[in-house]
N, C-alpha and C positions, 0 to 999 in steps of 0.2 A: 628419953628424948630431953636434951639437955643442951643448953653449952652449944648453937648453933647447932644444932644439930649432932654435934658428938654424941657420939654412947657412952656406955660406967665404962668402957674400956677403958677408953680412949682419956677422959675425964681423968682419973685415972694416971695413967703413964706418964700423962700430957702436966701434971697439978700441977710443975713448977713452970711453966712460961703463963697454964694462964690464971694463976695468983697473981700474975705480974700484974700491973697499972699499961703496961708499951704494948703488953701480948696480947693474955686476954681471951676467949675462946675463938674471937672473934679472928683479933693475930692467931693463934694457931689453925682458925679452919684459910685464913691465906697461907699457913701451908705446907696442912697438906693438900691444898689446893697446887704447890705447885710444880710445876716443872723445870729440872734443872739438868741442860745436859755437861759433864764430867768429863775430859779432857785430861786420860793417860790415867791411869787406876798402879802409879807408882810411889813412888818419896811424896809427892804432892798431895797427889791421888787419894790415896786413902787413908787421912784423914777426917781432908774436907768427905770423901764419901763417911765415913765413920764415923760424923759428927750430921751430914746432912737424914741423915739414915733415921738416928736418934733422936732431933728435931723433927724430925717427921713429914719431907720434907715427900710429897703426896708422889712425885714421878721423877726418877734419877733413870741418865741416859747415862751407860759411859762408853765411852772407848777407847777399845787400845787393844792393837794391835803384838804384844810382846806376850810372853810363856813367863809363870815366875820363872825362877834365879836362885838358887839359895842365899848368894851375897843378895837380892835382896831385903833375905831378910833380917839384915841389921836396920832396917826405916821403913818396911813397906810393912804396914805392920797387923792388916789386914791377911792378911796368906801368912800357909803354916809351914811345916819344915812339909807337910802331907801336896800342900801345893807342886811343890818345883816341877816342872814340868808343861803343867794347866794354863789356858792364855788366864793370863791375868786377872780378862770381863769377866768369865767366868766364878774364879778363884771371888770376886767382887761380887759375882751376885750372890751366890751362895749367902754370901757372909751378911748382904744383906736381908737377907731373906729372914738370916733364923735373928736378925737383933730387932728385925722391927715389922710383924708383917702386914706392918698400915703400907709400906711402901713397895710403888711399883716397879720393878728395875727392869733397863732396858739391855744387855749385851751386847757388845759388837764389837766382838775382833775383829776388829779391820784397824788399816789405816785411817785420821781423818783428811783430808785429800781437793782433788779443786773440784770431782765428783762428784763428791755425796754429803760435801758439808752444806749444802745450799739443804739436805734433805736434813739432817739431824738439825737444824738448826729451828723453821718447821713449826710452828708453836711454844717455841719454849719462851721460856718468862729469863731465865738469868743460863749461861754459860762461867766455867770455871775453868781454866787452861788449867792446869798443872802439867802441860808436857814437860820436855825436856831436847828441844833441841829446836834451831830459832826457825825453819821452814813453818812447825806447825803455830808457832807463836804471830808470827808477822800473818800465816794465814784465819787462825781463829781471830786475830785484830782485825781486820780488813774482813772481815765476812762479817761481826759482831757492828761492828760502823755505818757500813751499809745498811743494816739492817736495825740497825737503829733497837742492836739493844746487850744490855749492860755484863760485864763477865765483868769478875777479878782475875790480874796477873798475877804471877811469882817464879823467882827465879831462884834457888840454891846455889855454892858455890860452898866449897868447906868447910869456917865457921862462920860465913854469910850469908845471907837471905834480903832479896828481895821484895818489894809492889804493889800495886797499884789497882786504880781502883776504875775503869771506864761504864761513865755514860752518856746519853746521849749530852752535850752540848761540849763537853769536857774537855781537855783532851788526853790523847788518844799513847797506843805502845809508839805508833810513827812516828809524834810525833813528839818527843823523851829518842825514839832511835832512827830513823826515816829508811836508813836502811839496817840489813844485816853483816855484822863485823867479817872481815873474811875466816874459809873456814880455816878451823885446825886455829884459829887467833887463842880462845875459852876454850879452854881444859873440861871435857864432861865430865861425870863422873868416874870414872870406869877410872880415865886414866888422872884427875885431880885425887879423887876420897872427896867424903863427905861426911860431917858428924850423925849422926844417927837420930842423935835427938830432930838436928836442928829441920830438917823437910816438915817433922811434925808439930812445929812453932809456924811455921810459915802456911804451912795445913790450913793449922789452926783459921787464923786476921784471915784465909780466903772466904772456908769454910762459915765466918763471921762475915765479914765482909755482903757472902750467899745472904744469912736471911735476916743481914741487918735490910736489905732491898728487897725481900721476899715482904718485909714489912714497911718495907718504906720508914723504916725508923732512923734517926740520927745520923750527924756526918760521919760518911763513906771516904772513903781514901779516891776521889778525885780529884786530880789539880794537883794529889800528891805524889815523891814517889814517898816508901816507907825504909828504909834502912834496918835490918838485924844484926850485928855483930853479936855474935855467939859468945866471944873468948873478951870481950870487953862485959860481954852487957850491957850493951846501947842501945834504942831504942831509936830513929832518926829520921824526920820526914823535912825533904826541900819541894816547895814547890813548884811546880809541873803549869807553864802557861799552855795554851793550846796554841800553835803555830800554827802562820797565816797562810806555810807553805807546806804543812803535813800535803801528801801526796792522796791520804786518803781522803781523811778530812777536812786541808785548808777552805783556804777561797776558792782556791780551780782547782780543783782533786787531777791526777791524773790515776783515780782505779774511777773507770764506774760501774769493774768489775771482776770480781777473780779471776777470769777469767784473763784476764787481763795482765797477771804476771807471776816472771816463771818465780816458786818458791825454791828455790834455792840457791845459790852461793849470799849472795846482794838482795837477793827478795824484792829485786824494783823490778820498776812498770820498762822492758825492754827498751830501748830508743829505735 
C-alpha cells in the first residue's frame, strides 16, 4: 500500500489527480471518503453523477422518482435506449457501478420531500441540487441551510443556465428568490424545450463545485450567481449579498424547520 492507503489500481485510476499538487493522494483520499447526495438523475444529474463517479467520490446517494423516457435521451447521457421505462435512479446506479467499482451507490426511487429529506441528509458532506421543480429546490435549500450543509444549485432554460453555490455564512437560494414564482409562469423543458448539451455544461459546473468543496480548494460560486448563455457563448457572474431578511438564513428567520413550509405554489411559510 502507498499513497495514503490507495491500492495500485486506485493509484493508476486516479493518477492524473494524484500528480496534481493541489489534489495529490491526500486529496484523492478525501474524495474517496466523500458522501454526496444528488437530487435528480435527469439532465443536470446525469453529468454530475458521471463525473463525480469518475472522480472517485466514495458514496453517491441518488434520489429520483421518475422513469426514463425516450425524450430524455437527448440530454440525459447516463441512460440508454434500453433503459426506457426503468427508474432513473436504478439506471444511474448501474451506470456508476460499471464506471467505477470504488463508488458505493444508494439508489432511491422516491421523491425528495419533507418526510425523508432529513434521513437523506444524515452524514452527507455535500448536496448537488439537480431537480427540475421549485418545490424541491426550495426544500433542498431550506434543509441544507438549516443543517449547514453546502450545496450546488443549477437551473436550465432553452439556451440559458444559471448556477450558485451555498456554503454556511453565504447567501442562499432564498436570499435571491424569497418565494417561488407563480405556478405556470416559468415553462419547463417539456413545454419550452432545452438544448441537449446545455445541462451537460451546467452539470459539469455543479460537479466541479462539489469536487472543489470536498477538496476545500479554490473559489466557489458562493455569493455569486453565474449566468451562461449558450447562444452567445458567454458567461457572466453577478454578486449576491446575504439577505438579512431571508426567511431561512436571515437575522430573524421565519423557517426553523422544513415542517414550517408548504412546498407548493410560493414555497413560503404559512401566515
